[in-house]
C-alpha positions as CSV (number, residue, x, y, z in Angstrom):
1,M,16.4,3.5,-3.2
2,S,13.7,4.7,-0.5
3,T,15.2,5.5,3.0
4,Q,14.0,4.2,6.6
5,V,14.1,7.2,8.6
6,A,12.8,7.8,12.1
7,D,10.6,10.5,13.1
8,T,10.6,12.7,16.3
9,A,8.7,10.2,18.0
10,G,11.1,7.4,17.3
11,H,9.0,5.5,14.4
12,V,10.5,4.6,11.2
13,G,9.2,5.3,8.2
14,V,9.9,5.0,4.8
15,V,10.6,8.1,2.5
16,F,9.2,8.2,-0.7
17,D,11.8,8.1,-3.7
18,P,9.9,8.5,-7.3
19,N,12.9,6.9,-8.3
20,V,12.3,3.7,-7.5
21,S,9.3,0.4,-7.3
22,W,6.7,1.2,-5.5
23,R,3.4,-1.1,-4.8
24,L,0.1,-0.8,-2.7
25,H,0.5,-2.8,0.1
26,H,-1.2,-6.2,-0.1
27,Q,-3.9,-5.2,2.7
28,V,-4.9,-2.1,1.1
29,A,-8.0,-2.1,-1.2
30,V,-9.3,-0.1,-3.9
31,R,-12.3,1.0,-4.7
32,P,-13.4,3.4,-7.7
33,E,-15.4,5.9,-7.8
34,P,-16.9,8.4,-9.9
35,F,-14.5,10.9,-8.4
36,G,-11.3,8.5,-8.8
37,A,-10.7,6.1,-5.7
38,L,-10.7,5.1,-2.0
39,L,-8.2,3.7,-0.9
40,Y,-9.0,1.3,2.8
41,H,-5.9,-0.2,4.3
42,F,-7.1,-2.8,6.5
43,G,-4.0,-3.0,8.7
44,T,-4.1,0.5,9.7
45,R,-7.9,1.1,9.0
46,K,-6.9,4.3,7.1
47,L,-9.0,5.6,4.5
48,S,-7.5,8.1,1.6
49,F,-9.1,9.6,-1.2
50,L,-8.1,9.6,-4.8
51,K,-9.7,12.8,-6.0
52,N,-8.3,12.1,-9.5
53,R,-8.5,9.3,-11.9
54,T,-5.4,9.9,-13.1
55,V,-3.6,9.4,-9.8
56,V,-5.7,6.3,-9.3
57,E,-4.3,5.1,-12.9
58,V,-0.6,5.7,-11.8
59,V,-1.4,3.9,-8.5
60,N,-3.1,0.9,-10.3
61,S,-0.2,0.6,-12.2
62,L,3.2,1.4,-10.1
63,A,4.0,-2.6,-9.6
64,D,4.4,-2.6,-13.4
65,H,7.1,0.1,-13.4
66,P,10.6,0.4,-12.7
67,D,9.8,3.4,-10.6
68,A,7.1,5.7,-9.8
69,R,8.0,8.4,-12.9
70,S,7.8,5.8,-15.3
71,A,4.3,4.9,-13.9
72,C,3.6,8.6,-14.4
73,R,5.3,8.7,-18.2
74,A,3.1,5.7,-18.8
75,V,-0.4,7.1,-18.5
76,G,0.5,10.3,-19.9
77,I,2.1,12.2,-17.3
78,A,4.9,14.6,-18.9
79,D,7.8,15.1,-16.4
80,S,7.3,18.6,-16.2
81,D,3.6,18.3,-14.8
82,Q,4.7,15.3,-12.4
83,G,5.3,17.3,-9.1
84,P,1.6,17.1,-7.6
85,Y,1.5,13.7,-8.6
86,L,5.0,12.7,-7.1
87,H,3.5,14.2,-3.6
88,A,0.2,12.6,-3.8
89,L,2.2,9.3,-3.8
90,S,4.5,10.2,-0.9
91,V,1.4,11.2,1.0
92,L,0.2,7.5,0.3
93,V,3.7,6.3,1.1
94,S,3.7,8.0,4.5
95,S,0.3,6.8,4.9
96,K,1.9,3.0,4.8
97,M,-0.6,3.0,1.7
98,L,2.2,2.1,-0.6
99,I,5.4,0.2,-0.3
100,P,8.6,-0.4,-1.8
101,G,8.4,-2.4,-4.7
102,N,10.3,-5.3,-5.8
103,P,13.5,-4.3,-7.8
104,Q,13.5,-5.2,-11.3
């Protein structure tokens, strides 16, 4: 389950847990690019670059899977190779591009 925590400034955020459901925030647009994709959050006005097409596939399929690890497996990422992808997803959670999904 994702956990809400407060940082040193008192701002509450969500901690990434790869064993729960995630999805793109409804205010995030994904624009495919030759290198991967651009993500733009219309609420925060933040821009993120996904420099790998595999991570784009994972991000786009998150809502279709019960957890982030399953989404990685579905695009062919072995459990032993998921570290960098899960880290990328955690960065997207911290920038509010990804939010907890609906329990399935």
